[in-house]
C-alpha positions, 0 to 999 in steps of 0.5 A: 465696364459701362454699357451705354445706349444712346437713343435719338429720334434718328439712331441708336448707338451702343458704347462700351467704356472701360473705366475712369471719367467719360464726358458727353457733349458737342465739343471736342475732348479737353482732358477726359475721354469724350463721347462727342454727339451732334445733337442740338440739345447738348451743350459743348460740355454737358455731363461727366459720368464715372463708375464707382464701386458696388454698381454706383454711378457718379454723374456731374452736370457740366452745362451752364444752362440745361438740367438733366432729366431722370426717368422718375421725373427728377433732375440733375441741375446745372453744375450739380454732382449726384450719385445713382444706383445702376442701371440709370436713364438720363434724358437731355431734350430728345436724347436718351442715355441708358447706362448699366454695368457690363457683366464680364463673366456672363459675356465671356461665358456666352462667347465660349458657347458660340458655335463656329458655323462658317469659314473665316472671312477671306479678308482675314485669311491669308491672301496667298491662299488659293481661291478656286477659279470660276471654271473650277467651282464645278456645277454645285460648289459648296456654300463656303467656297461660293461665299469665299469666292464672292467675298474675294470679288467684293474686295475690289469695292472695299479698296479705296476707289480710284487708288492703285490698290482699287484697280489692282484688285480688279485686274488680279480678280480677272486672273485669280477668280475668272481664270484669264491669263492677263487682266487689265484696267484701262481708263479713257483719257480723251481719245487715248487709253491708259493702262492703270493696272495689270496682272498676269501669271505669265509675264511673257505674254504680249502686253498690247491690246486691241484698239478695235475691240476697245472702240466697239466696247465704247460704241456699244457700251456692252461686254464683248468676248470672242476669239480673235482671228489672227489672220485678220490684218485689222487685228492688233492682237498677235498671239492672243487667242481670246479676249473679253472686254467690259465697259466701266460706266459712270453714274450717267452711263458714259464709258470711263474705261474698260476691264480687258482680259485675255486667254492664250493657247498653251499645252496645258489649256484644254480650251481657250474659249471664254464662256458666257458665265466668265464674260458675265462675271467680268461684267459684274466686276466692271460694274463693281469698279464703276460703283466704287468710282461712283461712290467716290464721286458721291462722297467727294461731292457730299464732302464738298457740300458739307464743307460749304454747309458747315460754314453757315449752318448748325450740325442739325441743319447740315443733316437736314440739307444732306437729306433734302438739298431742295431746302436751299431753293429760293423761297419766301419765309418768315425769318428772325434775323440778328445783326451783331457788331463791335462798338468802336471797331475803327479805333480798336483796329487803329490801336491794335494794328492789322495782325492783332486785330485779326487775332481779336476778331478770330477770338470774338467770332469763335465765341459768338459763332459757338453761341449761335450754333448752340441755338440753331442759328445759320450764319449769313455772313461775317463782315468786318467786325460783325456777324449776321445770323438767321433762324427758321431757314432753310428748315423750319424752327418753331420758336425762332424769335426766342432762339435768336434772343437766347443766342443774343444773351449767350453772345453777351455772356461771352464778352466779359471773358473776352475782355479778360484777355483783351481789355488791357491791350485795347485800353477799354472793354469790348462792347457788343451791339445786337439788333433783332427783327422778325419778318418776311424775306426771300431766302436762297442760294445767292452765290454760285454752284462752286461757292455757296452763299445762302442767305436772305434778301429784302426789307427785313434784312435791312431793318434788322441791320438798322436796329443793330445800328440803333444800339449805338444811339439808344443804348441797351446791348440788345434791341429788338423790334415789336414784330419779334417781341410779339412772338416771344409770348412773355418768355423774356422781360422786355422794356419798350424803349421808343417808337423810332424812325430808322435811317432808310426805313419808311415805317415807324418801328417800336423798339424793345430792350432785352437786358443782358443781365437778369432784371433786378428790382431796380430795373423793373421799377425803372421800366414801369416808370419809363414806359409810363412816361413813354405812354404820355409822350405817345398820347401827345401830352408833351409837357407831362412827358417831358417832366416825367423824363426829367425825373427819370434822368435824375435816377441812377438807371436814367443816367445810364439810359442813352435813349432817355436823352433822345426822348427828352429832346423829342418831347421838348421839341414837340412841346415848343411846337404843340400847335403843329401836327406832330408824331411821337417818334424818335428820329435817328437820322444816321446809322 
């Protein structure tokens, strides 16, 4: 038996695991029992632990990217299995997992020594057990009886709000606890009253209710209790001696319904009067019903908002938005925006047909969205054959440019697996173009109150889309702007491709390539030569630049570099018109 203590900056959880392997991660169970945690530092499948004999623990790091830290400063590297003596502390980001073996004998001994100091909770005792009525509790009821009585009262709130059981518990409590002859829950439906629940121990009682009393309760929004004058022709109560009615209020203070109770004269009753204490408890019961309905309303709204949020945001961001919904208000913010698009989608859809095309895009978007979520990205929208994503909104995300680059690399790593499934049917491998830009945008909810559409607007969004389009002309699976490159602080190996004038964008944009594979020595050597030739081009030495570009074109790397063809063409054109003023820019006239 293992005891696990899971600690994050927001909570502490205690878990017991009986035996066999236990996996921990963000994804769902596959084969073994799974502890699923919503934590941004966890991979979908992060680690597997299993108790061995003699207080030893086997730990396997399932992650492809993140090592597991140990308390002594050591690590369990990716795809590595190690054994440890218990107890053991594992750290993943801000998550701490403490594992120890449970001493069953000591625990059982401690439990045997516990003293029983209270009655069983009412919910665990027989529901047929008699509960004293309010007037039978006496002036000084015992602590046990008083607690049991209030537990019975709170059973109303434990029932599912809005259900038949919920209203039935309230009606029953008016009779069994307060001592009325009849209890009703009436809900207001426009101008009519609906008897939603009713309970009585005297089936022969008149089941009508006084509309005059109901009207007065609605108007005053107060609990009323009194004996009804049977000789009053305005009264609709025949044979009923006393009535109590308390409003059920919603969260804004409007009347949703009433609790309505009556007590009748009979030979056994010494008094029919409803005491102030009884009326006050009916009001307490009505407040419990109102609180239950308000809770139901809040939970439904929270669920609706969560469903909307989870269309766009990571689990971490959903928690932030639930805590502070004002994050959705429109504001200016620096964002890193990513556009990803399948190349040649029109031809793909023609070959596959509509049904298979939808299946393909579902598989593609599932993989891409998982990579985005692992790096904390917020999906702006899915469109046709692509997806738009942003970082640093609605909550601040330090290092958002690097997060976008890591997501782009993870997305490209998903493509070979997709090709293994789809390439034969497509007749060609899938290719993904990704463009990234960092800049100021206006971000907020541009949808309606019923359908959230949270995202950015402005020039930065348009520019990121144009950068993605440039991958079709310049090659390189991932292109990013100089504004993004400046924020990466040398974390990634980048190649400066060219200064470009993009369609619909006035300013000249310097584009960089982020290689989708770990850079080889050949790639690094080619980068040095290509950036040297580019520097001559930008300095206006057209002839020397053109010669350097031609030499690069003869290499294997150059033959796989579509951007080089654009640079050769631009340098050649400028060399022919060297006498005229010109700028060293690659013109990309179309998307």
